[in-house]
C-alpha positions as CSV (number, residue, x, y, z in Angstrom):
1,M,92.2,90.6,119.8
2,A,95.4,88.7,121.2
3,M,98.9,89.4,120.3
4,Q,101.2,86.9,119.3
5,A,104.5,86.9,121.0
6,S,106.2,87.6,118.2
7,E,104.2,90.5,116.9
8,I,105.1,92.2,120.4
9,E,109.1,91.3,120.2
10,A,109.3,92.8,116.8
11,L,108.2,96.0,118.0
12,I,110.7,96.1,121.1
13,R,113.2,95.2,118.6
14,A,112.1,97.8,116.4
15,A,112.4,100.7,118.7
16,F,115.5,98.8,120.6
17,P,117.5,97.0,117.9
18,D,120.6,96.3,119.8
19,A,117.5,94.9,122.7
20,V,117.5,90.6,123.8
21,V,114.3,89.9,124.2
22,E,112.7,87.8,126.2
23,I,108.3,86.4,126.0
24,K,106.5,84.3,127.8
25,D,102.9,83.3,127.2
26,L,101.9,83.3,131.3
27,A,98.2,81.5,130.6
28,G,98.8,80.3,127.1
29,D,95.7,82.9,126.2
30,G,98.2,85.6,124.3
31,D,96.8,88.1,126.0
32,H,99.6,87.6,129.6
33,Y,102.7,87.9,128.5
34,A,105.9,88.4,130.4
35,A,109.0,90.2,129.0
36,T,112.3,91.1,129.8
37,V,114.0,93.6,127.5
38,K,117.9,94.6,128.5
39,S,119.3,96.9,126.0
40,A,121.6,99.8,126.2
41,A,119.2,102.1,126.0
42,F,117.8,101.5,129.4
43,R,121.6,103.2,130.4
44,G,120.8,105.9,132.9
45,K,117.7,105.7,132.7
46,T,114.5,105.0,135.9
47,R,112.6,101.6,135.9
48,V,110.3,103.6,135.4
49,Q,111.2,105.4,132.4
50,Q,112.0,102.5,131.1
51,H,109.3,100.5,131.2
52,Q,107.7,103.7,129.5
53,M,110.0,103.4,127.0
54,V,109.0,99.7,126.4
55,Y,104.8,100.5,126.5
56,G,105.8,103.6,123.7
57,A,107.3,100.3,121.8
58,L,104.3,98.6,121.8
59,Q,102.8,102.0,120.2
60,G,98.8,102.1,122.1
61,R,98.0,98.0,122.2
62,M,98.8,98.3,125.8
63,G,95.5,98.0,127.5
64,G,93.7,96.7,124.0
65,E,95.5,93.8,121.8
66,L,97.4,93.5,124.6
67,H,95.9,92.9,128.2
68,A,98.6,92.3,130.3
69,L,102.7,92.4,130.1
70,A,104.9,91.7,133.3
71,L,107.9,93.8,132.6
72,T,111.6,93.4,133.1
73,T,114.0,95.4,132.0
74,V,117.3,95.1,132.4
75,A,120.6,98.1,131.9
76,T,122.8,96.7,129.4
77,D,127.0,98.0,128.4
78,I,127.1,99.4,124.7
């Protein structure tokens, strides 16, 4: 079963309350999304660490309910 963009956003916001989150459904099928996440929590982290943090926020749904996520992360000031 596919995830809704609002559910992806809610999971990310729960993990990063300060985040600015933008989700786009790339194929209109609820399986292929692009997400941009901007948060101060990413400061001092490598891009890989930032992405791992977001994948962690998705609580294991990547590869199952959520088939593909093109991810962009940005560290912001506090």
